[in-house]
Every structure is written in structure tokens, then in C-alpha cells.
C-alpha positions as a LaTeX table, in Angstrom:
\begin{tabular}{lrrr}
\hline
Residue & $x$ (\AA) & $y$ (\AA) & $z$ (\AA) \\
\hline
Met1 & 3.92 & 23.90 & 2.43 \\
Glu2 & 1.77 & 25.90 & 4.80 \\
Asp3 & 2.23 & 25.60 & 8.54 \\
Ile4 & 0.26 & 22.72 & 9.98 \\
Pro5 & $-2.48$ & 24.05 & 12.31 \\
Arg6 & $-2.77$ & 23.10 & 15.95 \\
Ser7 & $-4.28$ & 19.75 & 16.90 \\
Lys8 & $-8.05$ & 19.37 & 16.71 \\
Pro9 & $-9.50$ & 16.82 & 19.17 \\
Ile10 & $-11.73$ & 13.99 & 17.97 \\
Cys11 & $-15.26$ & 13.53 & 19.24 \\
Gly12 & $-15.94$ & 10.02 & 20.44 \\
Lys13 & $-14.14$ & 6.68 & 20.37 \\
Pro14 & $-12.52$ & 5.71 & 17.02 \\
Thr15 & $-14.38$ & 3.25 & 14.81 \\
Asn16 & $-12.56$ & 0.23 & 13.35 \\
Ser17 & $-13.48$ & $-1.64$ & 10.15 \\
Phe18 & $-15.34$ & 1.35 & 8.69 \\
Phe19 & $-13.76$ & 0.87 & 5.24 \\
Val20 & $-11.94$ & $-2.41$ & 5.84 \\
Asn21 & $-13.17$ & $-5.98$ & 6.13 \\
Lys22 & $-12.14$ & $-9.29$ & 4.59 \\
Asp23 & $-14.37$ & $-8.78$ & 1.52 \\
Arg24 & $-12.87$ & $-5.41$ & 0.62 \\
Tyr25 & $-9.28$ & $-6.36$ & $-0.18$ \\
Leu26 & $-8.45$ & $-5.78$ & $-3.85$ \\
Arg27 & $-11.80$ & $-4.01$ & $-4.32$ \\
Leu28 & $-12.64$ & $-0.54$ & $-5.58$ \\
Gln29 & $-14.90$ & 1.31 & $-3.13$ \\
Thr30 & $-16.91$ & 4.42 & $-3.98$ \\
His31 & $-18.34$ & 6.61 & $-1.22$ \\
Lys32 & $-20.44$ & 9.75 & $-0.82$ \\
Ile33 & $-20.43$ & 11.79 & 2.38 \\
Asn34 & $-23.01$ & 14.50 & 3.00 \\
Asp35 & $-22.03$ & 15.36 & 6.55 \\
Ile36 & $-19.15$ & 13.96 & 8.61 \\
Thr37 & $-17.80$ & 10.51 & 9.42 \\
Pro38 & $-17.11$ & 9.36 & 12.97 \\
Pro39 & $-13.43$ & 9.17 & 14.00 \\
Ile40 & $-11.94$ & 6.21 & 12.13 \\
Ser41 & $-8.85$ & 4.20 & 13.00 \\
Glu42 & $-8.26$ & 1.27 & 10.63 \\
Asn43 & $-5.79$ & $-1.57$ & 11.01 \\
Glu44 & $-4.88$ & $-1.28$ & 7.33 \\
Ser45 & $-3.63$ & 1.43 & 5.00 \\
Leu46 & $-6.01$ & 3.30 & 2.64 \\
Leu47 & $-5.51$ & 5.02 & $-0.71$ \\
Ile48 & $-8.21$ & 7.65 & $-1.38$ \\
Leu49 & $-8.89$ & 9.90 & $-4.38$ \\
Ile50 & $-11.43$ & 12.73 & $-4.04$ \\
Thr51 & $-13.50$ & 12.74 & $-7.25$ \\
Asn52 & $-16.07$ & 15.47 & $-6.55$ \\
Gly53 & $-17.07$ & 18.06 & $-3.96$ \\
Ser54 & $-15.11$ & 19.81 & $-1.24$ \\
Gly55 & $-14.51$ & 19.26 & 2.43 \\
Ser56 & $-11.80$ & 18.55 & 4.93 \\
Ile57 & $-10.09$ & 15.68 & 6.70 \\
Ile58 & $-8.64$ & 15.73 & 10.20 \\
Ile59 & $-5.70$ & 13.32 & 10.52 \\
Asn60 & $-4.17$ & 12.85 & 13.98 \\
Gly61 & $-5.54$ & 16.23 & 14.98 \\
Val62 & $-4.38$ & 18.11 & 11.87 \\
Glu63 & $-6.97$ & 19.45 & 9.40 \\
Phe64 & $-6.43$ & 19.47 & 5.62 \\
Asn65 & $-8.68$ & 20.82 & 2.86 \\
Leu66 & $-10.17$ & 18.39 & 0.36 \\
Lys67 & $-11.04$ & 19.10 & $-3.25$ \\
Thr68 & $-11.28$ & 17.17 & $-6.52$ \\
Asn69 & $-8.05$ & 15.25 & $-7.28$ \\
Thr70 & $-6.84$ & 15.29 & $-3.70$ \\
Phe71 & $-4.84$ & 12.07 & $-3.27$ \\
Ile72 & $-4.60$ & 10.65 & 0.27 \\
Trp73 & $-2.58$ & 7.78 & 1.69 \\
Leu74 & $-3.64$ & 6.95 & 5.23 \\
Gln75 & $-1.70$ & 4.55 & 7.46 \\
Ser76 & $-2.81$ & 2.33 & 10.32 \\
Tyr77 & $-1.42$ & 4.85 & 12.85 \\
His78 & $-3.74$ & 7.60 & 11.57 \\
Thr79 & $-7.04$ & 8.45 & 13.26 \\
Phe80 & $-9.11$ & 10.54 & 10.88 \\
Thr81 & $-12.49$ & 12.16 & 10.26 \\
Ile82 & $-13.78$ & 13.16 & 6.79 \\
Lys83 & $-16.18$ & 16.10 & 6.51 \\
Cys84 & $-18.25$ & 17.49 & 3.61 \\
Asn85 & $-18.25$ & 21.30 & 3.44 \\
Ser86 & $-20.66$ & 21.88 & 0.54 \\
Tyr87 & $-24.23$ & 21.23 & $-0.53$ \\
Glu88 & $-22.99$ & 18.61 & $-2.95$ \\
Pro89 & $-21.81$ & 15.32 & $-1.40$ \\
Leu90 & $-18.10$ & 14.74 & $-1.06$ \\
Glu91 & $-17.35$ & 11.82 & $-3.38$ \\
Phe92 & $-14.25$ & 9.65 & $-3.34$ \\
Lys93 & $-12.81$ & 6.32 & $-4.45$ \\
Leu94 & $-10.94$ & 4.17 & $-1.98$ \\
Phe95 & $-8.69$ & 1.11 & $-1.93$ \\
Val96 & $-7.40$ & $-0.89$ & 1.01 \\
Tyr97 & $-3.65$ & $-0.85$ & 0.52 \\
Asp98 & $-2.13$ & $-4.02$ & 1.93 \\
Tyr99 & 1.63 & $-3.61$ & 2.43 \\
Pro100 & 2.80 & $-7.24$ & 2.60 \\
Leu101 & 0.60 & $-8.30$ & $-0.31$ \\
Ser102 & 1.60 & $-5.35$ & $-2.43$ \\
Ser103 & 5.29 & $-5.93$ & $-1.75$ \\
Phe104 & 4.79 & $-9.60$ & $-2.53$ \\
Leu105 & 2.83 & $-9.21$ & $-5.74$ \\
Ala106 & 4.68 & $-6.16$ & $-7.03$ \\
Phe107 & 7.81 & $-8.35$ & $-6.63$ \\
Lys108 & 9.77 & $-5.73$ & $-4.71$ \\
Glu109 & 10.05 & $-4.39$ & $-1.18$ \\
Pro110 & 9.84 & $-0.59$ & $-0.81$ \\
Ser111 & 13.18 & 1.18 & $-0.54$ \\
His112 & 14.30 & 2.82 & 2.71 \\
Asn113 & 13.91 & 6.19 & 1.01 \\
Ala114 & 10.30 & 5.34 & 0.14 \\
Ile115 & 9.56 & 4.12 & 3.66 \\
Asp116 & 11.03 & 7.27 & 5.21 \\
Thr117 & 8.96 & 9.39 & 2.85 \\
Ile118 & 5.76 & 7.50 & 3.67 \\
Val119 & 6.33 & 8.01 & 7.38 \\
Asp120 & 7.62 & 11.59 & 7.34 \\
Ala121 & 5.69 & 13.23 & 4.51 \\
Ile122 & 2.24 & 14.81 & 4.73 \\
Pro123 & $-0.32$ & 12.07 & 3.86 \\
Ile124 & $-2.10$ & 14.33 & 1.35 \\
Ile125 & $-1.06$ & 15.61 & $-2.07$ \\
Tyr126 & $-2.96$ & 17.70 & $-4.60$ \\
Leu127 & $-2.58$ & 16.23 & $-8.09$ \\
Asp128 & $-1.92$ & 18.42 & $-11.11$ \\
Asp129 & $-3.49$ & 17.60 & $-14.49$ \\
Lys130 & $-0.68$ & 15.27 & $-15.54$ \\
Tyr131 & $-0.79$ & 13.09 & $-12.45$ \\
Ser132 & $-4.58$ & 13.21 & $-11.99$ \\
Glu133 & $-5.04$ & 11.84 & $-15.51$ \\
Arg134 & $-2.64$ & 8.98 & $-14.81$ \\
Val135 & $-4.24$ & 8.17 & $-11.44$ \\
Asn136 & $-7.75$ & 8.17 & $-12.92$ \\
Asp137 & $-6.59$ & 5.97 & $-15.81$ \\
Leu138 & $-5.20$ & 3.44 & $-13.32$ \\
Ile139 & $-8.43$ & 3.46 & $-11.31$ \\
Asp140 & $-10.46$ & 2.91 & $-14.49$ \\
Glu141 & $-8.18$ & 0.01 & $-15.37$ \\
Phe142 & $-8.63$ & $-1.46$ & $-11.90$ \\
Ser143 & $-12.42$ & $-1.22$ & $-12.20$ \\
Glu144 & $-12.32$ & $-3.50$ & $-15.26$ \\
Phe145 & $-11.06$ & $-6.32$ & $-13.03$ \\
Asp146 & $-12.97$ & $-5.37$ & $-9.86$ \\
Glu147 & $-15.44$ & $-8.27$ & $-10.03$ \\
Ile148 & $-12.85$ & $-10.83$ & $-11.15$ \\
Phe149 & $-11.00$ & $-12.80$ & $-8.49$ \\
Thr150 & $-8.77$ & $-15.14$ & $-10.46$ \\
Pro151 & $-5.06$ & $-15.17$ & $-9.52$ \\
Gly152 & $-4.22$ & $-13.34$ & $-12.74$ \\
Ala153 & $-6.79$ & $-10.59$ & $-12.15$ \\
Ser154 & $-5.68$ & $-10.20$ & $-8.54$ \\
Leu155 & $-2.09$ & $-9.90$ & $-9.69$ \\
Ile156 & $-3.07$ & $-7.11$ & $-12.11$ \\
Lys157 & $-5.02$ & $-5.27$ & $-9.41$ \\
Val158 & $-2.16$ & $-5.34$ & $-6.93$ \\
Ser159 & 0.18 & $-4.19$ & $-9.66$ \\
Ile160 & $-2.11$ & $-1.21$ & $-10.30$ \\
Leu161 & $-2.18$ & $-0.40$ & $-6.57$ \\
Gly162 & 1.59 & $-0.53$ & $-6.61$ \\
Glu163 & 1.65 & 2.03 & $-9.42$ \\
Leu164 & $-0.72$ & 4.31 & $-7.49$ \\
Ala165 & 1.50 & 4.05 & $-4.42$ \\
Lys166 & 4.60 & 4.78 & $-6.52$ \\
Ile167 & 2.99 & 7.95 & $-7.90$ \\
Phe168 & 2.25 & 9.09 & $-4.35$ \\
Ile169 & 5.79 & 8.30 & $-3.19$ \\
Asp170 & 7.41 & 10.01 & $-6.19$ \\
Ile171 & 5.41 & 13.20 & $-5.66$ \\
Ser172 & 6.02 & 13.10 & $-1.90$ \\
Ile173 & 9.78 & 12.66 & $-2.37$ \\
Lys174 & 9.79 & 15.60 & $-4.78$ \\
Asn175 & 7.76 & 17.76 & $-2.38$ \\
His176 & 9.87 & 16.64 & 0.58 \\
Ser177 & 13.18 & 17.48 & $-1.13$ \\
Ser178 & 11.94 & 20.88 & $-2.34$ \\
Asn179 & 10.60 & 21.82 & 1.11 \\
Asn180 & 13.83 & 22.89 & 2.77 \\
Val181 & 12.15 & 24.33 & 5.87 \\
Ser182 & 10.15 & 21.77 & 7.83 \\
Ser183 & 6.66 & 22.85 & 8.80 \\
Pro184 & 5.97 & 22.78 & 12.55 \\
Lys185 & 3.96 & 19.78 & 13.68 \\
Pro186 & 1.93 & 19.38 & 16.88 \\
Leu187 & 3.12 & 17.10 & 19.68 \\
Ala188 & 0.77 & 14.16 & 19.10 \\
Trp189 & 1.53 & 14.12 & 15.36 \\
Lys190 & 5.29 & 14.00 & 15.98 \\
Ala191 & 5.01 & 11.42 & 18.75 \\
Ile192 & 2.90 & 9.01 & 16.68 \\
Leu193 & 5.33 & 9.27 & 13.77 \\
Tyr194 & 8.23 & 8.65 & 16.13 \\
Met195 & 6.55 & 5.54 & 17.57 \\
Ser196 & 5.75 & 4.28 & 14.05 \\
Lys197 & 9.38 & 4.66 & 13.05 \\
Phe198 & 11.00 & 3.22 & 16.18 \\
Phe199 & 8.37 & 0.71 & 17.34 \\
Tyr200 & 11.09 & $-1.95$ & 17.80 \\
Lys201 & 12.83 & 0.03 & 20.55 \\
Asp202 & 12.09 & $-0.10$ & 24.27 \\
Leu203 & 9.81 & 2.95 & 24.24 \\
Thr204 & 8.01 & 4.46 & 27.22 \\
Ala205 & 5.80 & 7.53 & 27.56 \\
Asp206 & 8.52 & 9.18 & 29.68 \\
Ser207 & 11.34 & 8.47 & 27.20 \\
Val208 & 9.36 & 9.70 & 24.17 \\
Ala209 & 8.08 & 12.76 & 26.08 \\
Lys210 & 11.67 & 13.77 & 26.88 \\
Ile211 & 12.55 & 13.69 & 23.18 \\
Phe212 & 9.90 & 16.35 & 22.58 \\
Asn213 & 10.69 & 18.34 & 25.74 \\
Thr214 & 7.41 & 17.59 & 27.49 \\
Thr215 & 6.00 & 15.29 & 30.16 \\
Ala216 & 4.34 & 11.88 & 29.91 \\
Thr217 & 1.11 & 13.37 & 31.27 \\
Ile218 & 0.90 & 15.99 & 28.53 \\
Leu219 & 1.91 & 13.47 & 25.88 \\
Asn220 & $-0.80$ & 11.00 & 26.93 \\
Arg221 & $-3.40$ & 13.78 & 27.02 \\
Asp222 & $-2.54$ & 14.99 & 23.51 \\
Leu223 & $-2.49$ & 11.46 & 22.11 \\
Arg224 & $-5.93$ & 10.68 & 23.55 \\
Asn225 & $-7.31$ & 13.96 & 22.19 \\
Val226 & $-6.33$ & 13.28 & 18.57 \\
Ser227 & $-6.34$ & 9.48 & 18.29 \\
Gly228 & $-8.55$ & 8.15 & 21.07 \\
Tyr229 & $-5.64$ & 6.10 & 22.41 \\
Asn230 & $-3.02$ & 6.84 & 25.04 \\
Phe231 & 0.71 & 6.23 & 24.54 \\
Ile232 & 0.82 & 2.51 & 25.29 \\
Gln233 & $-2.36$ & 1.84 & 23.31 \\
Asn234 & $-0.96$ & 3.65 & 20.26 \\
Leu235 & 2.32 & 1.79 & 20.56 \\
Asn236 & 0.61 & $-1.59$ & 20.95 \\
Arg237 & $-1.62$ & $-0.93$ & 17.91 \\
Ile238 & 1.43 & $-0.11$ & 15.81 \\
Arg239 & 3.26 & $-3.24$ & 16.96 \\
Val240 & 0.24 & $-5.51$ & 16.43 \\
Asn241 & $-0.18$ & $-4.21$ & 12.88 \\
Ile242 & 3.50 & $-4.86$ & 12.18 \\
Ala243 & 3.10 & $-8.37$ & 13.58 \\
Ser244 & $-0.06$ & $-9.12$ & 11.56 \\
Ser245 & 1.90 & $-8.36$ & 8.39 \\
Ala246 & 4.77 & $-10.59$ & 9.47 \\
Leu247 & 2.32 & $-13.45$ & 10.10 \\
Leu248 & 1.83 & $-13.68$ & 6.34 \\
Tyr249 & 5.28 & $-15.23$ & 6.04 \\
Glu250 & 5.30 & $-18.94$ & 6.77 \\
Asp251 & 9.01 & $-19.11$ & 7.61 \\
Leu252 & 8.76 & $-16.76$ & 10.60 \\
Ser253 & 8.27 & $-18.19$ & 14.09 \\
Leu254 & 6.08 & $-16.46$ & 16.68 \\
Ser255 & 9.13 & $-15.75$ & 18.82 \\
Tyr256 & 10.84 & $-14.01$ & 15.91 \\
Ile257 & 7.70 & $-12.03$ & 15.03 \\
Ala258 & 7.33 & $-10.94$ & 18.65 \\
Leu259 & 10.92 & $-9.67$ & 18.73 \\
His260 & 10.65 & $-8.11$ & 15.25 \\
Ser261 & 7.49 & $-6.23$ & 16.27 \\
Gly262 & 9.00 & $-4.79$ & 19.45 \\
Phe263 & 7.34 & $-7.01$ & 22.08 \\
Ser264 & 9.42 & $-8.01$ & 25.08 \\
Ser265 & 8.45 & $-11.68$ & 24.88 \\
Glu266 & 6.29 & $-14.16$ & 22.99 \\
Val267 & 3.89 & $-14.31$ & 25.94 \\
Val268 & 3.38 & $-10.53$ & 25.92 \\
Phe269 & 2.97 & $-10.57$ & 22.14 \\
Tyr270 & 0.36 & $-13.33$ & 22.32 \\
Arg271 & $-1.65$ & $-11.52$ & 25.00 \\
Ile272 & $-1.63$ & $-8.08$ & 23.37 \\
Phe273 & $-2.28$ & $-9.44$ & 19.87 \\
Lys274 & $-5.38$ & $-11.24$ & 21.12 \\
Gln275 & $-6.52$ & $-8.12$ & 22.97 \\
Tyr276 & $-6.43$ & $-5.98$ & 19.81 \\
Met277 & $-7.27$ & $-8.52$ & 17.09 \\
His278 & $-9.71$ & $-10.62$ & 19.15 \\
Thr279 & $-7.95$ & $-13.79$ & 18.02 \\
Thr280 & $-4.60$ & $-15.46$ & 18.66 \\
Pro281 & $-1.69$ & $-15.05$ & 16.22 \\
Ile282 & $-2.03$ & $-18.69$ & 15.07 \\
Glu283 & $-5.80$ & $-18.36$ & 14.59 \\
Tyr284 & $-5.22$ & $-15.13$ & 12.65 \\
Arg285 & $-2.70$ & $-16.85$ & 10.34 \\
Asn286 & $-5.08$ & $-19.78$ & 9.78 \\
Lys287 & $-7.96$ & $-17.44$ & 8.94 \\
Leu288 & $-5.83$ & $-15.81$ & 6.26 \\
Ile289 & $-5.36$ & $-19.15$ & 4.55 \\
Thr290 & $-9.04$ & $-20.11$ & 4.65 \\
Gln291 & $-10.58$ & $-16.78$ & 3.59 \\
Asn292 & $-13.12$ & $-16.69$ & 0.78 \\
Asn293 & $-12.02$ & $-16.51$ & $-2.85$ \\
Asn294 & $-12.68$ & $-12.77$ & $-3.08$ \\
Ser295 & $-9.38$ & $-12.23$ & $-1.27$ \\
Val296 & $-7.24$ & $-14.51$ & $-3.39$ \\
Tyr297 & $-3.87$ & $-13.21$ & $-2.27$ \\
Arg298 & $-4.82$ & $-11.95$ & 1.18 \\
Gly299 & $-5.06$ & $-15.60$ & 2.18 \\
Met300 & $-1.68$ & $-16.49$ & 0.72 \\
Ile301 & 1.02 & $-17.32$ & 3.22 \\
Met302 & 4.38 & $-16.37$ & 1.76 \\
Ser303 & 7.75 & $-18.02$ & 2.07 \\
Ser304 & 11.14 & $-16.35$ & 1.95 \\
Cys305 & 12.02 & $-18.57$ & $-1.04$ \\
Leu306 & 9.06 & $-17.21$ & $-2.99$ \\
Met307 & 10.00 & $-13.62$ & $-2.12$ \\
Gln308 & 13.56 & $-14.36$ & $-3.22$ \\
Ile309 & 12.38 & $-15.73$ & $-6.57$ \\
Leu310 & 9.97 & $-12.87$ & $-7.27$ \\
Asn311 & 12.41 & $-10.13$ & $-6.26$ \\
Tyr312 & 15.01 & $-11.68$ & $-8.56$ \\
Thr313 & 12.45 & $-11.78$ & $-11.37$ \\
Tyr314 & 11.53 & $-8.13$ & $-10.87$ \\
Asp315 & 15.15 & $-6.99$ & $-10.92$ \\
Asn316 & 16.01 & $-9.01$ & $-14.05$ \\
Phe317 & 12.78 & $-9.11$ & $-16.08$ \\
Ser318 & 14.37 & $-7.41$ & $-19.12$ \\
Ser319 & 17.32 & $-9.83$ & $-19.20$ \\
Pro320 & 17.27 & $-13.17$ & $-21.06$ \\
Ile321 & 16.78 & $-15.20$ & $-17.89$ \\
Asp322 & 15.38 & $-18.73$ & $-17.66$ \\
Leu323 & 15.00 & $-21.34$ & $-14.94$ \\
Lys324 & 18.57 & $-22.57$ & $-15.27$ \\
Ile325 & 19.98 & $-19.08$ & $-14.67$ \\
Val326 & 17.61 & $-18.39$ & $-11.77$ \\
Ser327 & 18.35 & $-21.78$ & $-10.23$ \\
Lys328 & 22.10 & $-21.15$ & $-10.40$ \\
Asp329 & 21.95 & $-17.60$ & $-9.04$ \\
Leu330 & 19.54 & $-18.38$ & $-6.18$ \\
Phe331 & 20.97 & $-21.81$ & $-5.28$ \\
Leu332 & 17.54 & $-23.40$ & $-5.69$ \\
Ser333 & 16.73 & $-26.39$ & $-7.84$ \\
Glu334 & 14.64 & $-25.86$ & $-10.97$ \\
Asn335 & 11.97 & $-28.21$ & $-9.61$ \\
Thr336 & 11.78 & $-26.23$ & $-6.37$ \\
Ile337 & 11.18 & $-23.01$ & $-8.33$ \\
Arg338 & 8.58 & $-24.66$ & $-10.57$ \\
Asn339 & 6.72 & $-26.15$ & $-7.61$ \\
Ile340 & 6.68 & $-22.91$ & $-5.59$ \\
Ile341 & 5.40 & $-20.85$ & $-8.54$ \\
His342 & 2.76 & $-23.43$ & $-9.44$ \\
Glu343 & 1.59 & $-23.83$ & $-5.85$ \\
Lys344 & 1.13 & $-20.10$ & $-5.27$ \\
Phe345 & 0.13 & $-18.85$ & $-8.74$ \\
Lys346 & $-1.07$ & $-21.97$ & $-10.58$ \\
Ser347 & 1.24 & $-20.74$ & $-13.30$ \\
Ser348 & 4.75 & $-21.15$ & $-14.67$ \\
Tyr349 & 7.90 & $-19.12$ & $-14.10$ \\
Lys350 & 7.88 & $-18.17$ & $-17.78$ \\
Ser351 & 4.37 & $-16.74$ & $-17.40$ \\
Ile352 & 5.43 & $-14.64$ & $-14.41$ \\
Ile353 & 8.31 & $-13.13$ & $-16.40$ \\
Leu354 & 6.02 & $-12.54$ & $-19.39$ \\
Phe355 & 3.39 & $-10.79$ & $-17.32$ \\
Asn356 & 6.01 & $-8.57$ & $-15.71$ \\
Arg357 & 7.38 & $-7.56$ & $-19.11$ \\
Ile358 & 3.93 & $-6.74$ & $-20.47$ \\
Arg359 & 3.06 & $-4.58$ & $-17.44$ \\
His360 & 6.22 & $-2.53$ & $-17.99$ \\
Ala361 & 5.50 & $-2.35$ & $-21.73$ \\
Glu362 & 2.04 & $-0.88$ & $-21.05$ \\
Ala363 & 3.62 & 1.93 & $-19.05$ \\
Leu364 & 6.12 & 2.68 & $-21.84$ \\
Leu365 & 3.37 & 2.68 & $-24.48$ \\
Leu366 & 1.40 & 5.28 & $-22.52$ \\
Thr367 & 4.21 & 7.50 & $-21.27$ \\
Thr368 & 6.82 & 7.50 & $-24.08$ \\
Asp369 & 7.09 & 7.92 & $-27.85$ \\
Leu370 & 9.36 & 4.90 & $-28.22$ \\
Thr371 & 8.76 & 2.66 & $-31.22$ \\
Ile372 & 7.23 & $-0.78$ & $-30.73$ \\
Leu373 & 10.59 & $-2.37$ & $-31.46$ \\
Asp374 & 12.40 & $-0.18$ & $-28.92$ \\
Ile375 & 9.81 & $-1.02$ & $-26.27$ \\
Ala376 & 10.06 & $-4.73$ & $-27.11$ \\
Ile377 & 13.82 & $-4.69$ & $-26.62$ \\
Asn378 & 13.57 & $-2.48$ & $-23.53$ \\
Val379 & 11.34 & $-4.98$ & $-21.69$ \\
Gly380 & 13.27 & $-8.10$ & $-22.73$ \\
Phe381 & 11.91 & $-9.34$ & $-26.08$ \\
Asn382 & 14.32 & $-10.02$ & $-28.94$ \\
Cys383 & 11.96 & $-8.73$ & $-31.67$ \\
Asp384 & 8.76 & $-6.75$ & $-32.04$ \\
Arg385 & 6.93 & $-9.72$ & $-33.54$ \\
Ser386 & 7.25 & $-11.93$ & $-30.45$ \\
Phe387 & 6.45 & $-8.92$ & $-28.27$ \\
Ser388 & 3.24 & $-8.12$ & $-30.18$ \\
Arg389 & 2.15 & $-11.75$ & $-30.04$ \\
Ala390 & 2.68 & $-11.97$ & $-26.28$ \\
Phe391 & 1.08 & $-8.55$ & $-25.69$ \\
Lys392 & $-2.05$ & $-9.52$ & $-27.64$ \\
Lys393 & $-2.34$ & $-12.79$ & $-25.73$ \\
Ile394 & $-2.53$ & $-10.92$ & $-22.40$ \\
Cys395 & $-4.23$ & $-7.65$ & $-23.39$ \\
Asn396 & $-6.42$ & $-8.91$ & $-26.26$ \\
Met397 & $-5.00$ & $-6.24$ & $-28.57$ \\
Thr398 & $-1.70$ & $-5.36$ & $-30.20$ \\
Pro399 & 0.67 & $-2.80$ & $-28.68$ \\
Ser400 & $-0.22$ & $-0.32$ & $-31.46$ \\
Glu401 & $-3.95$ & $-0.79$ & $-30.83$ \\
Tyr402 & $-3.39$ & $-0.34$ & $-27.08$ \\
Arg403 & $-1.49$ & 2.92 & $-27.60$ \\
Lys404 & $-4.01$ & 4.23 & $-30.14$ \\
Leu405 & $-6.99$ & 3.38 & $-27.92$ \\
His406 & $-5.61$ & 5.26 & $-24.92$ \\
Cys407 & $-4.56$ & 8.24 & $-27.05$ \\
Glu408 & $-8.08$ & 8.48 & $-28.45$ \\
Val409 & $-9.55$ & 8.32 & $-24.94$ \\
Lys410 & $-7.32$ & 11.19 & $-23.82$ \\
Gln411 & $-8.28$ & 13.26 & $-26.87$ \\
Asp412 & $-11.98$ & 12.67 & $-26.21$ \\
Glu413 & $-11.54$ & 13.75 & $-22.59$ \\
\hline
\end{tabular}
């Protein structure tokens, strides 16, 4: 990895909601830039794939080159500007990546290793042919469901976003482990990462400045130059974004969320949240429930019981599990599990397991040479006949047809 250049200051106040609004969750966005965007600072995370042209992106004062198949994962603590450097427009595809929803609907929380990688690694990777083909295939698959907002379609779309995020994390972990010598990073970059990692601590500009052998004055100046926000504003934005994610869980009280997000009290949390989100925490939570149908799962308030059920399902999807086993292992009644799944998904527990198995089977069909029977057994079916029947019901084709179709597409390309 090349040395990261010195910080480049932004020009003007950062713009919010440039790529993000309530109608853009679980949607594929396509953009063309002929010049340069204003400084942008979103309250959500973004996954971006450059599809044509060349240019650059400045993230928290650090400039990176952009070219076709550049894969970018921006976080809410990034302030960035995208610039086109050629006569042709810079073209890219973009998704809003919603952490709580993706964890919820992918049935698994990210590991500590993954979280550390997301925070510490460079937010840009350059895909080789193998990975670019896979990423483009996933985006094409997502586009097939882009205009469909049923619970099933939304579940598929979030699952695809989870696969895109996993590809980014896997490559980043590989790059991170092979890069034995850390590249030097400018002050503001390091400070923002530190605040994002330790937001729950009692941080001050003086205490963080001492960690990096500088003064609070210099730290505040550098932060304003690259992000448009001083120390306390950056820290409050990070904490508010953490809190807004926690508000999606119905079992969490405001006092717990305030403490979890690093605020000194519920009163302080309430005041700062309203200042940044222009609504109270309770109003924000209520808006999530009553959003339009285009954001099926963004408006879903989640319970710890539901997370417990889905995480268990993810970890055991290939095992012969049924409601009795789940009920016994989780100490929940079968009726409780049925009611929770039906309320949130309008589906059955059996259907959730089936869908999970088919999603894993699709990946095996595309990435391995395993026989249909081996794949069937690998994902939890007892024979290839029942597997093929279930696969066709969900994908409208047999496993063999699915594999053949995608192989032919690759050959044509």
C-alpha cells in the first residue's frame, strides 16, 4: 500500500442526504459525474462500485484514485468529495448500506475481526477480474428485484448487500494481514477513526490530542479542514448514528441507548439527538415504523428474541432443526417463535430455514464444482430430489438450470 498523502481540505460545508433518503433504502442507484460533487457527509454507510471513467475521491482529507472496478465502502464518519478526471463522465452504482438491517436480515452480527477491519482498513479496494465478476453478478441480481418491495424481495436484496459487504471485508482482511508495515495517516484521519472506535468512552479534544502528541487547537483545526466539523461535532455525529441504529430495537430503553452510545445522560442524549436529526428519539423510532412500503425492513423495529431466533437459524441452517429443537435450545415456546416470525415476515419458520438454505446453495452452485447431491446435503437437504424441488419453487428453475445459465452468461462475457 502506498503512503497516504497529506490531508486535503474540503471547500464548503458538508451536504447531508445527497445519496440517502427514506426512499433509497434497498435501492440500486446509478450516477454520472462530469465535474465534482460538493463535500458529502451522510448519516448512513454507502457501498459504491465505479463502472466507467476515471477520477478521484477525497475521504477525510485523503485522496484516492478511481477507475473501473474500484469498490468503495464509506461510513457515516467519512466526509468525501468525488471528482471526474476525464472527458467521459465518471459512472458508478451505489447502495445505502444499513448496518442494523443488514445484520438483522443476514441473520448474523459482524464479527469483531470484521468490525476492526471495517474501521481500520482503507475504505477503497481495487477488484481483480475474479472479484469484479462476482460483484457485478450480485449487482445484476439485485437489479432484478429493485422495483419489488415485498418482504421476500427485500430479504433477498439485503442478503445480496451482505454478500457484497463480505467480499469487501474478506479482501480488506487479506490486504490488512499482508501489509505488515502500516502506512502513515494524517492526524484528522487517525483521530476520526479513534473516535469511531472508542465513542463510548469519556473523550475530550485534549485527551484525544494527547494520544496523537498534539494540541486540541491543532486537532480541531485539522478536523474542520477535512470534515467540516470540529472535535465535539464529529464525536456527537458518531454517537447519534450509533444511537439511531440502536433505536431499531424495541427492547432497548432510551436510558440504555444513551449510555450505549456514549452520552453522559438521557437528557444530553435527547438534546443532541434532536439537534442532529431534527426530531426526538421517540419520534425517530415512530417514523421508522410508519415509513412507506418502499422501505419494508427499514421500518421494522426488532426485538432481541427475533435476533436470537434468526442468529440461531443462521448458525444451524444445514442441520435437521425444527421448531421443537429451536424452542428447547432457546427456551422459547413454539407459539412464541411462530408468532414472532409471522408478525415480522408474514412467513413461517420453515420458510426462513428454506430460504437460507437456497441462498447458500446458489453460492455453492456458482463457486464450486460440487454435484447437486453434495450441495443438497451440504445445505441441509436429505436428498437431491427434495433440494431441486425447493430450489425450483424459489428460483423458478432447477439447480442444474441455474448453474448452466450462469456459466453460459460468463462464457458470453
